[in-house]
N, C-alpha and C positions, 0 to 999 in steps of 0.2 A: 504494500500500500504506500502511495507516495503523497498523500495529503497530510498537511500538518495541522489543519484546522477542521473541526467537525462541520457538517452541513446541517445538523439538526440534533434533536434530542429524542430519544425513545422513551415512551411512557407506556407501561403495561396496563392499558385500559381495556382493550378487547382481547389481546393475546395474553392469557393469564396462566400459562403453564409455568413450571418451576424455573425454567431458564429465562423466561420473559420477566418474571417477578425479580429475579436476581439482577437482571440488567436494567431495571427501571431507573431512569435518570441518566443513563450513559449517552455519550455523544455517538452519532453515527457519521461515517466517513464516506460511504458510497451507498447508492440505492438504485434499484431498477424496478420499474413498474412491470408487473406480470399480467398477462392476459389469461383470464380463466375461461374455460370452456363452459362450465356449469356453475356459475356463481349463484348464490341465493339472492332473491329479491331483497333489496335494502342493504346488502353488504357494500361497504366502502371498498375502493380499490385495494388490491393486494400488492405488496412490495417485498422484495428481498433487500435487506439492509445489512451493511457491514460495519462492525465495531472496530475500535482501534487495535484490537488484538488479531484482526483478520477474520474473525468468525462471522459467518453470514447467518441470518435468521429471517424467517417470514414474519411479516407484520401487516396489519390492516392500517389504512390511512389514519384511522382514529388513534393509533398508537404513536403518531408522529406529532410533535408539538407544533401548534399553529405557526405558520410563517416559515417553516423549515422544510417544506416538501419541495424537493428539487434541488438543483445545484445552487450554490450561493450566487447572488447577483454580482455582476462586474461593477466595480466602483471606479 
């Protein structure tokens, strides 16, 4: 991973397994939106997110702090 600053913060709001709860509040450094073949009505978009230690995890948009979805804006 070659990013030095996080692009957002993970919050275990919808994704509530043990790994998610343990990572609650951690910065994420990369993310990819995933297309679902059979999402349930009302589900928010699904992302794979990467933490500073290189671990990837699946999370719903609801788990990403407002204003941090997507790459940082160029200043």
